[in-house]
PLY file of the C-alpha trace (Angstrom):
ply
format ascii 1.0
element vertex 334
property float x
property float y
property float z
element edge 333
property int vertex1
property int vertex2
end_header
-0.95 35.83 17.87
-0.15 36.32 14.17
0.66 33.53 11.74
3.53 35.75 10.92
5.06 35.13 14.54
5.93 31.90 13.40
8.94 33.33 11.43
12.45 34.18 12.37
13.21 37.90 12.59
15.23 37.78 9.94
12.35 36.24 7.91
9.67 38.77 8.68
12.26 41.30 7.78
12.39 40.66 4.44
8.61 40.72 3.82
7.83 43.59 1.69
4.19 44.51 1.23
2.32 43.99 -2.35
-0.52 43.11 -4.37
-1.77 39.44 -4.32
-1.16 38.03 -7.71
-4.19 37.25 -9.83
-3.02 34.32 -12.03
-0.52 32.83 -11.11
1.02 29.18 -12.20
1.67 26.45 -9.17
5.38 25.14 -9.22
5.24 21.92 -10.76
7.45 19.08 -9.77
9.94 17.01 -12.29
9.75 13.27 -12.38
12.94 11.10 -11.15
13.80 7.67 -10.50
16.95 8.70 -8.84
15.74 8.46 -5.30
17.28 9.57 -2.16
17.80 10.15 1.51
18.44 13.84 2.71
17.59 15.89 5.60
17.94 18.92 3.85
14.76 18.03 2.05
11.22 17.08 2.95
9.05 14.25 1.47
5.22 14.63 1.23
2.67 12.26 -0.52
1.77 12.85 -3.98
-1.42 13.53 -4.35
-3.74 11.67 -7.16
-6.38 14.66 -7.21
-6.69 17.97 -9.41
-4.29 21.21 -8.58
-6.30 23.62 -7.31
-5.12 27.48 -6.14
-7.17 28.93 -3.58
-7.90 33.04 -3.32
-9.37 34.35 -0.27
-9.88 38.08 -0.14
-12.80 40.90 0.13
-14.75 38.94 -2.69
-14.37 35.35 -0.90
-13.10 32.04 -1.62
-12.03 31.22 -5.15
-10.73 28.08 -6.36
-8.54 27.91 -9.61
-7.50 24.65 -11.59
-3.90 24.92 -13.20
-5.26 26.55 -16.14
-7.36 29.10 -14.15
-10.55 27.78 -14.21
-12.82 28.97 -11.15
-14.47 25.76 -9.88
-16.75 26.86 -7.10
-19.45 24.99 -8.10
-17.88 21.55 -8.06
-16.51 21.77 -4.71
-18.34 24.01 -2.63
-17.96 22.25 0.69
-14.57 23.21 0.49
-15.51 26.95 -0.48
-17.13 26.86 3.04
-14.73 25.14 4.95
-12.11 27.88 3.68
-14.52 30.63 4.70
-14.60 29.08 8.40
-11.09 28.19 8.97
-9.26 30.85 8.97
-8.76 34.14 10.53
-7.17 35.64 7.35
-8.97 37.44 4.79
-6.73 37.82 2.34
-4.56 34.63 1.45
-3.32 32.06 -1.80
-2.92 28.35 -0.98
-1.69 25.63 -2.93
-2.44 21.88 -2.92
-4.84 19.00 -4.75
-8.56 17.91 -4.67
-8.83 14.68 -4.08
-11.44 11.77 -3.82
-11.01 8.06 -2.05
-11.78 4.65 -2.99
-11.66 2.99 -0.01
-7.93 4.58 1.93
-6.66 4.87 -1.67
-6.93 8.04 -3.16
-8.40 7.60 -6.92
-8.67 10.24 -9.87
-11.09 7.74 -11.55
-13.57 8.30 -8.04
-12.83 12.34 -8.47
-14.04 12.39 -12.19
-17.28 11.67 -10.73
-17.14 15.35 -9.43
-15.08 17.55 -10.74
-17.07 18.14 -13.92
-20.49 19.17 -12.24
-21.66 22.07 -12.96
-24.17 23.14 -10.12
-23.54 23.21 -6.55
-26.64 21.26 -5.51
-25.75 18.27 -7.53
-22.09 18.18 -6.45
-23.06 18.21 -2.63
-25.97 14.99 -3.71
-23.00 13.40 -6.02
-22.60 10.71 -3.49
-18.54 11.81 -3.80
-16.70 13.51 -0.86
-13.87 15.42 -2.06
-11.03 16.54 0.47
-8.22 19.61 0.11
-5.19 18.42 1.24
-3.16 21.93 0.88
0.66 21.98 1.31
1.71 25.62 0.44
1.35 29.35 1.30
2.01 32.13 -1.17
0.25 34.91 -0.14
-1.05 36.47 3.74
-2.52 39.38 4.48
-0.72 42.01 2.24
2.65 40.25 1.98
3.92 37.85 -0.60
5.45 34.61 0.59
7.53 33.24 -2.22
10.71 34.00 -1.39
10.72 32.61 1.80
11.96 28.96 2.69
9.68 26.18 1.76
10.21 24.92 5.87
9.11 28.33 6.96
6.31 28.52 4.14
4.93 25.70 5.88
4.80 26.94 9.31
2.97 30.00 8.24
0.41 27.71 6.20
-0.36 25.81 9.67
-0.81 29.12 11.55
-2.83 30.45 9.20
-5.08 28.04 8.53
-7.57 25.72 11.15
-7.28 22.54 8.70
-10.92 20.96 9.75
-12.40 18.25 7.48
-12.61 18.48 4.36
-9.67 20.88 4.39
-6.59 19.28 5.38
-3.28 20.08 6.29
-0.82 17.73 3.70
2.10 16.33 6.64
5.92 15.81 6.06
8.99 13.85 7.24
12.12 15.45 7.38
14.27 12.42 6.11
14.48 8.58 5.07
12.72 9.45 1.99
13.77 5.88 0.38
12.29 4.12 3.25
9.34 6.61 2.91
9.12 5.70 -0.41
9.02 2.15 0.03
6.42 2.44 2.69
4.08 4.53 0.88
4.32 2.07 -2.32
2.91 -1.00 0.16
0.39 1.58 1.26
-1.32 1.94 -1.99
0.12 5.33 -2.75
0.80 6.88 -5.78
4.27 8.09 -4.45
6.19 10.74 -3.13
6.60 14.48 -3.55
10.55 15.17 -2.14
11.09 19.05 -2.15
14.22 20.85 -1.51
13.10 22.49 2.28
15.22 25.93 1.86
13.56 26.68 -1.71
11.42 29.60 -2.72
7.85 28.89 -4.56
9.13 29.58 -8.54
5.44 29.38 -10.53
7.32 27.10 -13.26
8.04 22.92 -13.32
11.65 22.82 -11.04
13.73 20.47 -9.62
13.75 21.79 -6.37
10.35 19.64 -6.22
10.36 16.23 -7.50
8.36 13.15 -7.95
9.02 9.93 -6.47
6.60 7.71 -8.14
5.56 3.91 -7.12
5.12 2.11 -10.01
3.86 -1.57 -11.06
5.30 -3.76 -13.34
3.75 -6.11 -15.81
4.60 -8.28 -18.69
2.94 -7.30 -22.10
3.09 -8.60 -25.67
3.68 -5.61 -28.54
0.86 -5.73 -31.15
2.14 -2.91 -33.53
3.91 0.71 -32.73
3.02 4.54 -34.24
5.26 6.83 -35.97
7.49 8.92 -34.22
7.32 12.42 -34.02
10.20 15.18 -33.36
12.97 14.27 -33.21
12.08 10.56 -32.31
13.62 7.90 -34.36
12.29 4.51 -35.39
8.46 4.97 -33.74
6.59 7.41 -31.38
4.86 4.70 -28.82
3.96 1.06 -28.60
0.72 -0.46 -28.73
0.24 -3.57 -26.38
-1.95 -6.03 -24.91
-2.33 -9.35 -22.97
-4.34 -12.20 -23.45
-7.69 -13.17 -22.18
-9.05 -16.62 -22.57
-7.36 -16.75 -25.75
-8.03 -12.84 -26.93
-5.44 -10.66 -27.93
-6.74 -7.18 -25.39
-5.37 -3.73 -26.13
-4.08 -2.16 -22.83
-2.65 1.11 -24.40
0.34 2.69 -25.80
3.39 2.97 -24.32
5.98 6.27 -25.20
8.70 6.22 -22.85
11.75 4.12 -21.59
13.75 3.69 -24.28
17.17 4.36 -25.19
18.61 5.00 -29.18
20.16 1.53 -28.87
16.52 0.16 -27.65
14.90 2.08 -30.43
16.84 0.36 -33.24
16.79 -2.99 -31.77
13.10 -2.82 -31.19
12.93 -1.47 -35.42
15.02 -4.34 -36.51
12.75 -7.17 -34.73
9.66 -5.20 -35.55
10.67 -5.33 -40.02
10.27 -9.42 -39.31
6.98 -9.15 -38.36
4.96 -6.46 -39.71
1.01 -7.42 -40.90
-1.65 -6.02 -42.26
-4.26 -6.24 -39.63
-4.13 -5.47 -36.00
-4.01 -8.46 -34.18
-6.10 -7.09 -31.12
-9.48 -8.23 -30.39
-11.01 -4.99 -29.56
-11.01 -2.20 -31.64
-7.35 0.11 -31.47
-8.11 3.86 -32.64
-4.98 4.71 -34.18
-4.94 5.72 -37.47
-1.59 5.78 -38.41
-0.55 2.63 -36.70
2.06 -0.25 -38.40
0.68 -3.80 -36.73
2.97 -6.70 -36.03
2.43 -10.20 -35.23
2.02 -10.39 -31.52
5.31 -12.32 -30.12
7.51 -9.78 -28.85
7.04 -9.88 -24.66
8.38 -6.63 -22.99
8.32 -5.74 -19.11
6.42 -2.15 -18.64
6.31 -0.12 -15.30
2.78 1.46 -14.74
0.79 3.49 -11.76
-2.44 2.18 -12.05
-5.12 0.19 -14.11
-7.73 2.68 -15.46
-11.73 1.68 -15.02
-11.15 1.48 -19.10
-8.48 -1.60 -18.79
-5.72 0.21 -19.96
-2.13 1.51 -18.24
-1.65 4.76 -16.51
1.91 6.27 -17.04
3.47 3.59 -18.42
6.98 3.06 -19.43
8.94 0.52 -21.52
11.41 -1.56 -19.28
12.85 -4.02 -21.89
12.20 -7.18 -23.69
11.86 -10.27 -21.78
12.93 -14.18 -23.15
11.54 -16.25 -20.79
7.75 -16.17 -21.29
5.99 -17.09 -23.86
3.45 -14.36 -25.65
0.09 -16.57 -25.19
0.97 -16.79 -21.67
1.05 -13.41 -21.04
-2.03 -12.61 -18.70
-3.35 -9.23 -17.08
-1.73 -9.66 -13.20
-4.05 -9.19 -10.58
-2.83 -8.70 -6.92
-4.58 -12.21 -6.05
-2.98 -14.13 -9.19
0 1
1 2
2 3
3 4
4 5
5 6
6 7
7 8
8 9
9 10
10 11
11 12
12 13
13 14
14 15
15 16
16 17
17 18
18 19
19 20
20 21
21 22
22 23
23 24
24 25
25 26
26 27
27 28
28 29
29 30
30 31
31 32
32 33
33 34
34 35
35 36
36 37
37 38
38 39
39 40
40 41
41 42
42 43
43 44
44 45
45 46
46 47
47 48
48 49
49 50
50 51
51 52
52 53
53 54
54 55
55 56
56 57
57 58
58 59
59 60
60 61
61 62
62 63
63 64
64 65
65 66
66 67
67 68
68 69
69 70
70 71
71 72
72 73
73 74
74 75
75 76
76 77
77 78
78 79
79 80
80 81
81 82
82 83
83 84
84 85
85 86
86 87
87 88
88 89
89 90
90 91
91 92
92 93
93 94
94 95
95 96
96 97
97 98
98 99
99 100
100 101
101 102
102 103
103 104
104 105
105 106
106 107
107 108
108 109
109 110
110 111
111 112
112 113
113 114
114 115
115 116
116 117
117 118
118 119
119 120
120 121
121 122
122 123
123 124
124 125
125 126
126 127
127 128
128 129
129 130
130 131
131 132
132 133
133 134
134 135
135 136
136 137
137 138
138 139
139 140
140 141
141 142
142 143
143 144
144 145
145 146
146 147
147 148
148 149
149 150
150 151
151 152
152 153
153 154
154 155
155 156
156 157
157 158
158 159
159 160
160 161
161 162
162 163
163 164
164 165
165 166
166 167
167 168
168 169
169 170
170 171
171 172
172 173
173 174
174 175
175 176
176 177
177 178
178 179
179 180
180 181
181 182
182 183
183 184
184 185
185 186
186 187
187 188
188 189
189 190
190 191
191 192
192 193
193 194
194 195
195 196
196 197
197 198
198 199
199 200
200 201
201 202
202 203
203 204
204 205
205 206
206 207
207 208
208 209
209 210
210 211
211 212
212 213
213 214
214 215
215 216
216 217
217 218
218 219
219 220
220 221
221 222
222 223
223 224
224 225
225 226
226 227
227 228
228 229
229 230
230 231
231 232
232 233
233 234
234 235
235 236
236 237
237 238
238 239
239 240
240 241
241 242
242 243
243 244
244 245
245 246
246 247
247 248
248 249
249 250
250 251
251 252
252 253
253 254
254 255
255 256
256 257
257 258
258 259
259 260
260 261
261 262
262 263
263 264
264 265
265 266
266 267
267 268
268 269
269 270
270 271
271 272
272 273
273 274
274 275
275 276
276 277
277 278
278 279
279 280
280 281
281 282
282 283
283 284
284 285
285 286
286 287
287 288
288 289
289 290
290 291
291 292
292 293
293 294
294 295
295 296
296 297
297 298
298 299
299 300
300 301
301 302
302 303
303 304
304 305
305 306
306 307
307 308
308 309
309 310
310 311
311 312
312 313
313 314
314 315
315 316
316 317
317 318
318 319
319 320
320 321
321 322
322 323
323 324
324 325
325 326
326 327
327 328
328 329
329 330
330 331
331 332
332 333
C-alpha cells in the first residue's frame, strides 16, 4: 500500500511531480491571545524545542535547523531511526526536536545536547531527545504543500512508522479552549491551532496560531531602557523581586504596552529617577535609566530560566494592592 492511497482521488489528481526543495523555510505560527474552538481547525501540543526539517533521499537522512544548519552530529539516533522508519527513499518532513525534564518538555535540558559537535559525545551525553513530526512537505517525487493540512497529516502517518525516538504529533479536532486549559494544567507550553484546510506556506502565517500557557508574577520596576524604532517613552522595563531583603534582577519586559500605558508609566518614572541601579546583582544594560523600586506590576510569562530570568514576559498592568518590598519570587509551593 502506498502512502498516497490515503488521499481522495481528486487530491491525488492534483499532485504534480517536481524536485524536492533544497533549502525551504518552515511555516511559522503567529502568537495570539484570542483563543477559540472551531471544528475547521486542529489543535496540537506546542513543542518546546528546536525546529528541525528532515530530508531523506539517495544521500541518506539530513537534519536541518530553521537557518539551514545540518545537525546530524547532535542527533545521530534520530538519523538512524529515520533511516529505518520509512519505506520511502525521498521525503521532507517537519517537526521539533525536544528533551524532557521529567514529564515536561524542557528547552533548557535540550541546550545540553543541541550544541554538541560529535556524534559519540551526543549519544553519551545523558540527554535523551525525541523528534516530534507534525507535517510532510514532499514524498517520493511529489510536493505536498498545496494539499490541505488534514490530508498531509494522513500521508505523514502512512509514510513513517514512528517508533521511538521519532514520534507522530497527535492532534485534536475541536474544543480548543478546553484543550488549552488542560495543556496548561499539565505544564505544557501551550497549543498550536492550525487551520485544517490550509496549505503549507514557507513563512509566518495566521493559518497557524500559538495558544501559549503563561504564568503571572508580581514584580517591581527598577529601571527601563531607551526606546527603539517607533516606540515612544521607553523600550523595556527592568524588573525584579525581593529575596531576603535584596532586590534581585529578573529580566526585561518589552511587550504588553498600549500607548496610554507607555505615557502613564513615563510620567510616573520622571518622579522616581535615581543615579545608580537599585538591583543587588549586576544588570548589563549600558543605556538604562534607573528608578526607585516602588512601582509594582503584574507580568505574564511562560517560565523561569535556570539563571533566574523570566522567559517570554509581557506587561499586564500596575498593581496598587501590594508594597514593593513584599514582592518575592513565587513558587508552586508558595
